[in-house]
C-alpha positions as CSV (number, residue, x, y, z in Angstrom):
1,M,26.1,92.2,167.1
2,E,22.4,93.1,166.9
3,V,21.8,91.9,170.4
4,A,24.8,93.8,171.7
5,Q,23.7,97.1,170.0
6,S,20.2,96.6,171.3
7,G,21.4,96.6,174.9
8,S,20.3,92.9,175.7
9,P,22.7,90.7,177.7
10,I,25.8,89.4,176.0
11,F,27.9,86.9,177.8
12,R,31.8,86.9,177.6
13,C,32.5,83.3,177.8
14,M,35.5,81.3,179.2
15,D,36.8,80.8,175.7
16,G,36.8,84.7,175.1
17,T,33.9,84.7,172.6
18,Y,30.6,86.5,173.2
19,R,27.3,84.8,173.1
20,D,23.7,85.8,173.5
21,L,20.4,84.2,174.6
22,A,18.6,85.2,171.3
23,G,18.1,81.5,170.5
24,L,17.1,82.0,166.9
25,R,16.6,78.2,166.1
26,G,15.6,78.7,162.6
27,T,14.0,82.1,162.8
28,Y,15.6,85.5,162.1
29,R,14.4,88.9,161.0
30,L,16.1,92.1,160.2
31,I,15.8,94.8,162.9
32,D,16.7,98.4,163.2
33,K,20.3,97.4,164.3
34,T,21.0,95.1,161.4
35,D,22.7,97.8,159.2
36,D,24.7,99.0,162.1
37,A,25.8,95.4,162.9
38,I,26.9,94.8,159.4
39,R,28.8,98.1,159.3
40,S,30.6,97.2,162.6
41,L,31.7,93.8,161.2
42,I,32.9,95.3,158.0
43,S,34.8,98.1,159.7
44,A,36.5,95.6,162.1
45,V,37.5,93.5,159.2
46,K,38.9,96.5,157.3
47,K,41.0,97.4,160.3
48,L,42.6,94.0,160.1
49,C,43.7,94.9,156.5
50,I,41.4,92.1,155.1
51,K,40.4,93.0,151.6
52,R,37.6,90.4,151.0
53,A,35.3,88.2,153.1
54,V,33.0,85.5,152.6
55,F,29.7,85.4,154.5
56,W,27.9,82.0,154.9
57,L,24.3,82.1,155.7
58,D,22.1,79.2,156.8
59,A,19.4,78.5,154.1
60,P,17.0,76.9,156.7
61,V,17.0,80.1,158.8
62,S,14.1,82.4,157.8
63,N,15.0,85.7,156.0
64,S,18.5,84.5,155.0
65,G,17.8,85.9,151.5
66,R,16.8,89.3,152.9
67,L,19.9,89.3,155.1
68,K,22.1,88.4,152.1
69,T,20.7,91.4,150.2
70,R,21.2,93.8,153.2
71,I,24.9,92.6,153.6
72,A,25.5,93.1,149.9
73,E,24.0,96.6,150.0
74,V,25.9,97.8,153.0
75,A,29.1,96.3,151.8
76,E,28.7,98.1,148.5
77,K,28.3,101.5,150.3
78,E,31.3,100.7,152.5
79,Q,33.3,99.7,149.4
80,F,34.2,96.3,150.7
81,E,34.4,93.2,148.6
82,I,32.3,90.3,149.8
83,E,30.9,87.0,148.7
84,I,27.7,85.7,150.3
85,E,26.7,82.1,150.1
86,I,23.5,80.6,151.3
87,T,23.7,76.9,152.0
88,S,21.8,74.2,153.8
89,N,24.6,73.4,156.3
90,V,27.0,76.2,157.1
91,D,28.5,74.3,160.1
92,R,29.8,71.6,157.7
93,V,31.3,74.2,155.3
94,L,33.0,76.1,158.2
95,F,34.4,72.9,159.6
96,D,37.0,72.8,156.9
97,C,37.8,76.6,156.9
98,A,40.5,78.7,158.4
99,N,40.2,82.2,159.9
100,V,36.5,81.6,160.7
101,I,34.6,84.3,162.4
102,S,32.0,82.8,164.7
103,S,31.1,82.3,168.3
104,D,29.5,78.9,167.8
105,S,31.4,76.5,169.9
106,I,30.7,73.4,167.6
107,I,32.2,75.3,164.7
108,L,35.2,76.7,166.8
109,N,36.0,73.3,168.1
110,R,36.2,71.8,164.5
111,C,37.4,74.6,162.1
112,L,41.0,74.9,161.2
113,S,41.4,78.3,162.9
114,W,39.2,81.2,164.0
115,V,39.4,85.0,164.7
116,N,37.6,86.5,167.6
117,L,36.3,89.5,165.8
118,N,33.6,90.0,168.6
119,E,36.4,90.9,171.0
120,A,37.4,93.8,168.8
121,I,33.8,95.1,168.4
122,I,31.5,94.3,171.3
123,P,33.4,96.1,174.2
124,S,33.2,99.2,172.2
125,I,29.5,99.2,171.7
126,P,28.2,102.0,174.1
127,D,24.9,100.2,175.1
128,A,26.4,96.7,175.2
129,W,25.4,94.8,178.5
130,I,28.3,92.6,178.9
131,I,28.3,89.8,181.6
132,N,31.6,88.1,182.3
């Protein structure tokens, strides 16, 4: 979401998901688009009449604790019930889950089911640079 809202390239892939070239690889930092991205996610989930969501964050990724705090703060303002878990291996957790929201192909190939929430959000972002 942050990449799309920043006007950087987003690729609409053959499986219908959207991916970017940000290549975090263990590093992440909050940016000026973080709160907007969280609000977009929460808004889209609410439109699907989902009353509660669980966010799984990767412990090895830098600033995951700060991101957890920001998600909690924005969700509270948006009056949305969430649970936020930080774990050392998010992929393994999501492999056994249904209704997963991710664009990570490794997860999507192994989880029980997934929801392409990005399709509901990214095309409506005014500055999104989408490459099909």
